[in-house]
N, C-alpha and C positions, 0 to 999 in steps of 0.2 A: 655616100659619104666612106672616107676611109677608116680601117680599124683604129686607128688613134682616137678619129672624132667619134667614133660608135661608142669608144669604151668611155671616153669621158664625158661623154652626153648622158650617160646612164649612172656616172658618177655626179655629175652637177642637179640631175635630177632628183638623185634620193639625199644628195646637201640640202636642197632646196625645198622640199621637203620637211625634212629635219628641222631647218632652221625654224621653222615654224613650233618646236616643241622643245627645243634646249638651246640653253644659253654658255657658250663658252667666250673667255678673254681671248680679244685680237693680241695675236702674237707680235714680238717684238722684232728687229731687224734677225735674221738668221741667216748662215747659209744655206745656198742652195742644195738642195738634195738631187742625190743620183739620179732619182728618176723625173726631176724637174722638164719642163719640156721646152724647149726654143727652135722658135722657126729656123729650119734649115735653108743656108746658100737658094735664094732663088723660088722659096717654097709658100707658097701666098696661104694665107692665113684668113679663116673665111669665120665670119665674124654674125652667128645668127643673133637677132633682135627679135626679141618677143618683148612687143610692148601694143599697149590699147590705146592704137591710134585714133581709133572712132570714138575715145571720151572726151579729146581734147588735154587732157592733161599733160600729157609729154608732147607736144607741138613743139617745142623748144630742144627738146633730144633729139627729136626725128632730123627736126633741121641741121642740128648738128651733123649726127651720124651722115647726112644727104654731101654734107660739106664736106667731110672727113674719109670718105666714099671717094668722094674726085681728090681729093687731095691726095691720099696714096693708094701707090697700087699695089703694096705688100697684104693690104688687108680685102677683101672679098665682104661685101657686107648686105646681107640679105635680113628686110623687117617684115616679122611677121606680125599682122594686126589683128588678137585676139578678140579683139571688139565687134571682130565680123565672123560670120559663121566657118567659111573656109577657114580663116587664120585659128578659130577655137577651137575646130576638127583638127587642125594638125599641131597646135598646141598641145591638145590631147593625145595626139599619137605620140609627140615625145615625151612624154609623161613630165610636162614641165607645166608649175603650179602658179606662177609668179612672175612679174616683169624678170626678166633677165636678158643679161648682155652675156652668151658664151663664146670665146676665141676658142676657136676648134674644140668645144665643146663644154671649154671649163668656164666658169664665172670667174677666177679666180685671177688672177696675173702679179707678178712681181715686176716693178719699177725702182728705180733710184729716185730717191726724195730730193730737194734743193739740199740738204746736209751731206749729200754724197751715199747716205746710210739706204741700203734697203729696208723696200715698207711692201705691202702687201694690199691691193688694192683689187673689193669684192662689190663684183655689178651685177648684183640680185636686190630686188625692189628696187624702188625708183629713187632717183636723183633725189641726193639729200641725204639717204641714210646708206651710210657703207662707203658711198664715192662722189663725186664732184663733177661738173664738166668739164673741169681742167684736169681732171685725175684722167676723163676720157681721154681728152686730147692730147697728153705725155705719154698714156698708154698707148696710141696708134704712133707717135712720136721713135719711142721705146721700142716696140716694136718692128717698125721699119727700119731702123738703124741696127737691130740686134741684140738689143739692151736688154728686153722684155724678156721673161719666163712664164710661160704659160703653165699653170700649178695642176697635181697629180689631185687626186681624191684626197688621198692623207690631206697633204699641204692645204687642200683647199677647203676642209672643215675649219673653217674658221666665225663664227659666227656675229650676228650685228647685234649690237647693243641698242635699246632702247634712246633715242636723242630728245634733248631737252629742245621746247618751240617753244615762239612769244607770241601768245594766242590772245586775240583780243575778240569776242564770239559777243554778236550782236544781233537784234532783232527789226526789222525793216517791214512796215503794214503797207501793203499793196491793195487794190480793187480785189485782187483776187485773193487773198488772205495775207501770210506773213513769211518772210525770208527771214532764214537762219544764215548769218553771216559769219566769217571767220577770217578775218583780219580786211574785213569789209568785203570780203568776193562772196558772193550766193554760195552755200554749202547746200541746201533744199530749200525748196518752198512748199509750203503746208498750206492749202486750201479749202480742205475738208475738216467737218469735226470729225472725232474718234473717241474710244472709250470714256464714255460721259464727260468729255472736255472740248472746249472751242478749240478755232485752229490759232487762236493766240495762246490758249493757256499749253498747246499741245508744244508749239514753237518754245515758250518761257520755258518748260522740262527738258525741251533738246539742249537748249540753249544752256540750262544751267548743267545738266550732265556732258555735256560737251566742255566746260570749263573746268568741273571736276579732273577728269581725264587728261586734260593738256596740260593741266599743273604740275603733274609730274611729266618726265622723261613716256615718248609715245613712239610706236611701230606702227607700218603699215598691216601688221601680218596682227595685231593684236584686233584686227575689226572682223567682225563678221556677220551674215545672214543667217536667221536661225528660223524654221518654220512654228508659228502655235498655231493655237483654232481661232483665233479671229486673225492671221494675218501674218507677218514677218517679222522679228527685232534684228534692228541693224544694231550693234552689242560692241563693246572694247573690254577687252579681257573678263569676258561673260558680263558686264553691267550694260545694262540698256541704256542706248543713247537718244534712241528716237523707235516708235511706233509704228507702222506702215499697216494701214487697212485696206480691206479690198476697193471701199469707194475712194482712197488715195489713185490707185492703178485705174482704175476704170476714168475717173474724171483727168486725167493727161491722158490717155487712150494708148497706155499700155498692158500689154496683154503676154506671158501670161505673169501675173501678178508679184512673185515674186524679182522677177526683170528689171521693176519698178524700185524696188528693196534694194536691187545692185543698183539702180543706180542711185539713189542716194548713198549708201555708203561710198562711193565713188566721188559722190561730191562733197563727202566729209574727207575721203580718203588723201582728195587734191587740195581741201586746204591743209591739214598738216603737211603734204609734201609740199607745196611752196612755202609753209614757212621754215621749214627744215632747208630748203634751196639757201633759202634769202639769209639764213643765218649762218649757214657755212661758204657763202660765196660774196661775203660783204665787198661792196666798192663796186661787184661786179654787174652784167646783165641781170636784169628782173625780167620778168612775167608774171602777171597776177593769174592766180589759179580760178577756171572759169568750171562752173556747174554741169555734167552733161546734162544735154535735153533729151 
């Protein structure tokens, strides 16, 4: 890794951590700063894509990245699957803490919009929050033509605001238990009683909590798994969405139990990511969210 990429990777890592703690308004069109990084002639830009490929939530993004990698020689794409142990280790080693697309170490690129004015695109967190697939296509084209600017740390400090989503949360009873659906797709499946409640009562409580959360603008960084004396809580903005008990994990055959709680979080995350993506890419391709196995 060259010096420029090393410095920007460290800056991007710091930015991603900070993004979960603070919000700042997105900047409008501004003149390129002196330290904006532009691809030099015949220089290949390296894109490191940290994606949880194993979850299945980002299959569409992975497919698009592979297509763009074949189309453009100016960008070398490396996909790191942090849903697998080796990828998770690489992600931890690089001090990256969420999904991110880093162009030569930076998640932020300035391209020109359809109106000809420069605009910033921020490629961290899943598609639908701060960027779209059209943004990714335009960024590849702009880098290849030498019209994109890969931004430095100071320029890259742009926080993502939560995004309003259209969300319908429903329940579906099955032979095994109750599925919690987000816009018709399974987010979590509750099969065991817990906390003095039946699976149906637990699912109803989860539905109500997710409905309340998604009634306001949302963002994946709001989701957390926390340890409790009786298992693990999947929460958003500190408010419990659903509680995961050891019998839930045991019934699913997933150990340690916190790993199963993370799968429930991923299922809920997939639901809001799909809703945000569909809202921002109206009229484009659509792909339903699926709950991780």
